[in-house]
C-alpha positions as CSV (number, residue, x, y, z in Angstrom):
1,M,-33.0,5.1,-1.6
2,S,-31.8,8.7,-1.3
3,T,-28.2,9.8,-1.8
4,S,-26.7,12.3,0.6
5,R,-24.7,15.1,-1.1
6,S,-22.3,17.7,0.2
7,A,-21.7,21.0,-1.5
8,V,-18.1,21.6,-2.3
9,P,-17.2,25.3,-1.7
10,G,-16.8,26.9,-5.1
11,G,-17.4,23.6,-6.9
12,R,-19.8,20.8,-7.6
13,A,-21.8,18.7,-5.2
14,V,-20.3,15.4,-4.3
15,S,-22.3,12.3,-3.4
16,R,-21.3,10.5,-0.2
17,E,-21.2,7.2,-2.1
18,S,-18.6,8.5,-4.5
19,L,-16.1,9.2,-1.7
20,P,-13.8,6.5,-0.4
21,L,-14.0,5.6,3.3
22,S,-17.5,7.1,3.5
23,A,-19.5,3.9,3.2
24,G,-17.6,2.0,5.9
25,A,-18.4,-1.7,6.4
26,A,-21.4,-2.8,8.5
27,T,-20.0,-6.4,8.3
28,A,-16.4,-7.4,9.0
29,P,-14.5,-7.5,5.7
30,A,-13.3,-11.0,6.4
31,Q,-17.0,-12.1,6.1
32,T,-17.6,-10.0,3.0
33,Y,-14.5,-10.5,0.8
34,D,-13.5,-14.0,-0.2
35,V,-9.7,-13.4,-0.5
36,A,-7.3,-10.9,1.2
37,L,-4.4,-9.9,-1.1
38,L,-1.9,-8.9,1.6
39,D,1.2,-6.8,1.3
40,L,4.0,-8.1,3.6
41,D,6.4,-5.5,4.7
42,G,4.6,-3.1,7.0
43,V,1.4,-5.2,7.0
44,V,2.2,-8.8,8.1
45,Y,5.7,-8.1,9.4
46,V,8.2,-5.3,10.0
47,G,11.7,-6.5,9.6
48,P,12.0,-10.1,11.0
49,A,9.1,-9.8,13.4
50,A,5.3,-10.0,12.9
51,V,3.2,-6.9,13.4
52,P,1.7,-7.6,16.9
53,G,-1.6,-9.3,16.8
54,V,-1.6,-9.8,13.0
55,P,-0.9,-13.6,12.9
56,E,-3.9,-14.1,15.2
57,A,-6.0,-11.8,13.1
58,L,-5.2,-13.7,9.9
59,E,-6.0,-16.9,11.7
60,G,-9.4,-15.4,12.6
61,A,-10.0,-14.3,9.0
62,T,-9.3,-17.8,7.7
63,A,-11.6,-19.2,10.4
64,V,-14.6,-17.4,8.9
65,G,-13.7,-18.6,5.4
66,M,-11.4,-15.9,4.0
67,R,-8.5,-17.1,2.0
68,L,-5.1,-15.3,2.0
69,G,-2.7,-14.4,-0.8
70,F,0.6,-12.5,-0.3
71,V,1.6,-9.8,-2.9
72,T,5.0,-8.1,-2.2
73,N,7.1,-5.6,-4.0
74,N,10.1,-6.8,-2.0
75,A,12.2,-8.8,-4.5
76,A,14.9,-9.9,-2.1
77,R,13.6,-13.4,-1.3
78,T,12.1,-16.3,-3.2
79,P,8.5,-17.4,-2.6
80,D,9.8,-20.5,-0.8
81,Q,11.8,-18.2,1.6
82,V,8.8,-15.9,2.1
83,A,6.4,-18.8,2.8
84,R,8.8,-20.3,5.4
85,H,9.2,-17.0,7.1
86,L,5.4,-16.5,7.2
87,T,4.9,-20.0,8.6
88,E,7.6,-19.3,11.3
89,L,5.6,-16.2,12.3
90,G,2.4,-18.2,12.8
91,V,0.9,-17.5,9.3
92,P,0.8,-20.8,7.5
93,A,1.7,-20.3,3.8
94,E,2.8,-22.2,0.7
95,P,5.1,-20.8,-2.0
96,A,2.2,-20.7,-4.4
97,D,0.4,-18.3,-2.0
98,V,3.2,-15.7,-2.6
99,I,3.6,-13.4,-5.6
100,T,6.8,-11.3,-5.7
101,S,7.8,-8.4,-7.9
102,S,10.7,-10.5,-9.1
103,Q,8.3,-13.0,-10.6
104,A,6.4,-10.1,-12.3
105,A,9.6,-8.7,-13.7
106,A,10.8,-12.1,-14.9
107,S,7.5,-12.7,-16.7
108,V,7.7,-9.3,-18.4
109,V,11.3,-9.7,-19.5
110,A,10.6,-13.2,-20.9
111,G,7.7,-11.7,-22.9
112,L,9.9,-9.0,-24.3
113,F,13.0,-10.9,-25.1
114,G,12.0,-14.6,-25.2
115,A,13.1,-17.7,-23.4
116,G,16.8,-18.0,-22.8
117,A,17.5,-14.3,-23.1
118,R,20.5,-13.1,-21.0
119,V,19.6,-11.0,-18.0
120,L,21.8,-9.3,-15.4
121,P,20.1,-9.4,-11.9
122,V,20.7,-6.8,-9.3
123,G,19.3,-7.5,-5.8
124,G,18.7,-10.3,-3.4
125,P,18.6,-14.0,-4.4
126,G,14.9,-13.7,-5.2
127,V,15.7,-11.8,-8.3
128,A,18.0,-14.3,-9.9
129,A,15.8,-17.2,-8.8
130,A,12.8,-15.7,-10.5
131,L,14.7,-15.1,-13.7
132,A,16.0,-18.7,-13.9
133,E,12.5,-20.1,-13.1
134,A,11.1,-18.1,-16.1
135,G,13.6,-19.7,-18.4
136,L,15.9,-16.8,-18.7
137,T,19.7,-17.0,-18.7
138,V,21.3,-15.3,-15.6
139,V,24.6,-13.5,-16.2
140,D,27.0,-11.8,-13.8
141,R,28.7,-9.1,-15.9
142,A,27.9,-6.4,-18.4
143,E,30.4,-8.0,-20.7
144,D,28.0,-10.9,-21.1
145,S,25.8,-8.7,-23.3
146,P,22.6,-9.0,-21.3
147,A,19.3,-7.9,-23.0
148,A,18.0,-6.5,-19.7
149,V,19.0,-5.6,-16.2
150,V,16.4,-6.5,-13.6
151,Q,16.9,-4.5,-10.4
152,G,15.2,-5.5,-7.2
153,Y,15.7,-4.9,-3.5
154,G,18.5,-6.6,-1.6
155,P,20.1,-5.6,1.7
156,E,23.5,-6.4,0.3
157,V,23.3,-4.4,-2.9
158,G,26.3,-2.1,-3.1
159,W,28.5,-0.1,-5.4
160,A,29.8,-3.0,-7.4
161,Q,26.3,-4.3,-8.4
162,L,25.1,-0.8,-9.2
163,A,28.2,-0.1,-11.3
164,E,27.7,-3.3,-13.3
165,A,24.1,-2.3,-13.9
166,V,25.1,1.1,-15.1
167,V,27.6,-0.3,-17.6
168,A,25.1,-2.8,-18.9
169,V,22.3,-0.2,-19.4
170,R,24.8,2.2,-21.0
171,G,25.7,-0.7,-23.3
172,G,22.1,-1.1,-24.5
173,A,20.4,-3.4,-21.9
174,R,16.8,-2.6,-20.9
175,H,16.6,-1.4,-17.3
176,V,13.7,-3.1,-15.5
177,A,12.9,-2.3,-11.9
178,T,10.8,-4.7,-9.8
179,N,9.5,-1.6,-8.0
180,T,10.3,2.0,-7.2
181,D,9.3,2.1,-3.5
182,A,11.6,4.8,-2.2
183,T,11.5,3.5,1.4
184,I,10.9,0.3,3.4
185,P,9.7,0.0,7.0
186,S,12.0,-1.4,9.7
187,P,12.1,-1.7,13.5
188,R,14.6,1.2,13.3
189,G,12.2,3.4,11.3
190,I,12.0,4.1,7.5
191,L,15.0,2.9,5.5
192,P,16.0,3.3,1.8
193,G,14.0,1.0,-0.5
194,N,14.6,-0.3,-4.0
195,G,13.5,3.0,-5.6
196,A,16.3,4.8,-4.0
197,L,18.9,2.5,-5.6
198,V,17.0,2.4,-8.9
199,G,17.4,6.2,-8.9
200,V,21.2,5.8,-8.7
201,V,21.2,3.8,-11.9
202,S,18.7,6.0,-13.7
203,T,20.6,9.2,-12.7
204,V,23.9,7.9,-14.1
205,T,22.5,6.3,-17.3
206,G,19.8,8.9,-18.0
207,Q,17.4,6.1,-18.7
208,Q,14.1,5.6,-17.0
209,P,13.3,2.0,-16.0
210,L,10.4,-0.2,-16.9
211,V,8.6,-0.8,-13.6
212,T,6.8,-4.1,-13.2
213,G,5.7,-4.3,-9.6
214,K,2.8,-2.6,-7.8
215,P,0.9,-0.4,-8.6
216,D,0.9,-2.3,-12.0
217,P,-2.2,-4.5,-11.7
218,A,-0.4,-7.6,-13.0
219,M,0.6,-8.8,-9.5
220,H,-2.8,-8.5,-8.0
221,A,-4.3,-10.1,-11.1
222,E,-2.0,-13.1,-10.8
223,C,-3.0,-13.6,-7.2
224,V,-6.7,-13.4,-8.1
225,R,-6.1,-16.0,-10.8
226,R,-4.3,-18.3,-8.4
227,T,-6.9,-18.0,-5.7
228,G,-10.0,-17.8,-7.9
229,A,-11.1,-14.7,-5.9
230,R,-14.4,-13.3,-6.9
231,R,-14.4,-10.4,-4.4
232,P,-10.8,-9.6,-3.3
233,L,-9.7,-7.1,-0.7
234,V,-6.2,-5.6,-1.0
235,V,-4.6,-4.9,2.4
236,G,-1.6,-2.6,2.3
237,D,0.4,0.1,4.0
238,R,1.4,2.2,1.0
239,L,-0.9,4.6,-0.9
240,D,1.2,4.7,-4.1
241,T,1.6,1.0,-4.6
242,D,-1.0,-1.0,-2.6
243,I,-4.0,1.4,-2.7
244,E,-3.3,2.6,-6.3
245,G,-2.7,-1.0,-7.3
246,A,-6.0,-2.1,-5.9
247,R,-7.8,0.7,-7.7
248,R,-6.2,-0.2,-11.0
249,A,-7.0,-3.8,-10.5
250,G,-10.7,-3.0,-9.7
251,A,-10.4,-4.3,-6.1
252,A,-11.5,-2.9,-2.8
253,S,-8.7,-1.7,-0.4
254,L,-7.9,-1.5,3.3
255,L,-5.1,0.9,4.4
256,V,-3.3,0.0,7.6
257,F,-1.0,2.3,9.6
258,S,1.5,-0.4,10.7
259,G,4.0,0.4,8.0
260,V,4.8,3.4,5.8
261,A,1.6,5.5,5.3
262,T,0.7,8.2,7.9
263,P,-2.5,10.1,8.6
264,V,-0.9,13.2,6.9
265,D,-0.4,11.1,3.8
266,L,-4.0,9.9,3.9
267,L,-5.5,13.4,4.0
268,A,-3.3,14.6,1.2
269,A,-4.1,11.6,-1.0
270,G,-5.3,12.1,-4.6
271,P,-8.2,10.1,-6.0
272,D,-6.1,7.1,-7.0
273,H,-4.6,6.8,-3.5
274,R,-7.7,6.9,-1.4
275,P,-8.6,3.6,0.4
276,D,-12.0,2.2,0.8
277,L,-11.4,1.2,4.4
278,L,-8.9,2.2,7.2
279,A,-7.5,0.4,10.2
280,P,-4.5,0.5,12.6
281,D,-3.4,-2.9,11.3
282,A,-4.6,-5.9,9.5
283,A,-6.9,-6.9,12.4
284,G,-9.2,-4.4,10.8
285,M,-10.4,-7.2,8.6
286,L,-12.2,-8.6,11.6
287,A,-14.0,-5.4,12.6
288,T,-16.9,-3.4,11.3
289,H,-16.1,0.1,10.0
290,P,-18.3,3.1,10.7
291,A,-19.7,5.1,7.8
292,V,-19.1,8.8,7.4
293,T,-22.2,10.8,6.9
294,A,-23.0,14.4,5.7
295,V,-24.5,16.6,8.4
296,E,-25.4,20.1,7.5
297,G,-22.3,20.8,5.4
298,A,-20.0,18.9,7.8
299,W,-19.1,15.2,8.1
300,R,-19.7,12.9,11.0
301,C,-18.2,9.5,12.0
302,G,-19.0,7.8,15.3
303,G,-19.7,11.1,17.0
304,W,-16.7,13.0,15.6
305,L,-17.5,16.0,13.4
306,A,-15.3,17.6,10.8
307,D,-16.4,20.9,9.3
308,A,-14.7,23.5,7.1
309,T,-14.1,27.2,7.9
310,G,-12.5,28.9,4.9
311,D,-9.5,26.7,3.9
312,E,-9.3,24.9,7.3
313,L,-10.9,21.8,8.6
314,I,-12.0,21.8,12.3
315,L,-12.3,18.6,14.2
316,H,-14.8,18.3,17.1
317,S,-14.7,15.2,19.4
318,P,-17.8,13.6,21.0
319,G,-16.1,14.1,24.4
320,P,-13.2,12.6,26.3
321,Q,-15.3,9.6,27.6
322,A,-16.8,8.6,24.3
323,E,-15.8,5.2,22.9
324,Q,-14.3,4.8,19.5
325,S,-14.3,1.8,17.2
326,D,-10.6,1.8,16.7
327,G,-9.4,5.3,17.5
328,L,-9.6,6.5,13.9
329,D,-13.2,7.8,13.6
330,G,-12.1,11.4,13.7
331,L,-9.5,10.8,11.0
332,R,-12.2,9.2,8.8
333,A,-14.4,12.2,9.2
334,L,-11.5,14.6,8.4
335,A,-10.4,12.6,5.3
336,V,-13.9,12.5,3.8
337,A,-14.5,16.2,4.6
338,H,-11.2,17.1,2.9
339,W,-11.7,14.9,-0.1
340,S,-15.3,16.2,-0.6
341,R,-13.8,19.7,-1.2
342,Q,-11.4,18.4,-3.8
343,P,-12.7,15.2,-5.3
344,D,-10.4,15.2,-8.3
345,R,-7.1,16.1,-6.8
346,G,-5.0,15.8,-3.6
347,S,-3.4,18.4,-1.4
348,P,-2.2,18.7,2.2
349,A,-5.0,19.6,4.7
350,T,-4.9,22.4,7.2
351,V,-6.5,21.0,10.4
352,R,-7.4,22.6,13.7
353,A,-8.9,21.2,16.9
354,G,-12.3,22.3,18.2
355,D,-11.7,21.0,21.8
356,D,-9.1,19.3,24.0
357,A,-10.0,15.7,23.1
358,A,-9.7,16.6,19.4
359,A,-6.4,18.3,20.0
360,A,-5.1,15.1,21.7
361,A,-6.3,13.0,18.7
362,L,-4.7,15.3,16.2
363,S,-1.4,15.2,18.1
364,G,-1.5,11.4,18.1
365,W,-2.0,11.4,14.3
366,G,0.9,13.8,13.7
367,L,-1.5,16.6,12.5
368,I,-1.8,20.2,13.6
369,D,-3.3,20.3,17.1
370,D,-4.1,24.0,17.7
371,R,-7.4,24.8,19.3
372,A,-9.9,26.5,17.0
373,G,-10.4,30.1,18.0
374,D,-7.1,30.4,19.9
């Protein structure tokens, strides 16, 4: 079988098969992968509400034999609470189906300091619960001489908890962060995440934390162990945690746009942050995904064509009446075209539209929508 190659201006040739997104999926992922490792915030729900259509999509995935596991960097709630919330949203789940970053942090701390070690939790109830479940001793004050401070997300975290953490870390406690996600999605837009508050403690203490959540592969590995997955698919909305975590765990990945990541982020992604598949939301597990093919130095997906002129990418549409698989074919072509020119690094892309339909698409994706040649 021949391998199509594209010449990188000023660089080496890149095979299509080496570029993420290019292969697509001729069969729906739910029929190809045996377990979906799903992020929660921004994938299954945003705030208290389910992403529209996702509970039905997950039901459809399980109907064709796919199993579901839930892997979240949000440390605020216990697996019991997460499972109940999922079930209320129409996604039946058991606590054993849920892996939280609090559990990962507790396991790491127990391994470092041994059973019974004193630990100061900062965050929601899920942090303290995970520490106690791991056989660690939960303390409330820096004066209790904790061996570690475990900091996870909690909507009620304020100055008093952060101050206690600072005093403990300055006193010699190891600072452990369940994750460093700077933001979280919400119905009101992007809000501060655990990483923003971890930064407060790090700035004051001058100590960088040990981070145990995604993209560290331990969380996905634990979910694979529990489910017995042979061919898992990671489904996430963040490039720096979900997609990088999938790559580090050796799993395939599906990026969705129902949470944090944007088309601008996708194009600028470096090699470790490039997904294998792309969809508006998790319903993409039930759909086929078109391939991106090299055509005379340009890249085509479903009739859309992305080619390069100097340092710019120009997108051409198949016409205003053409049907698209999910509205993202042009974006797939742009991503592969951009990555083919810089396979080993990431940088923002300069994009122009070759026609009115392409301009409308670029505007919808938040990309530059000037007409080529204007």
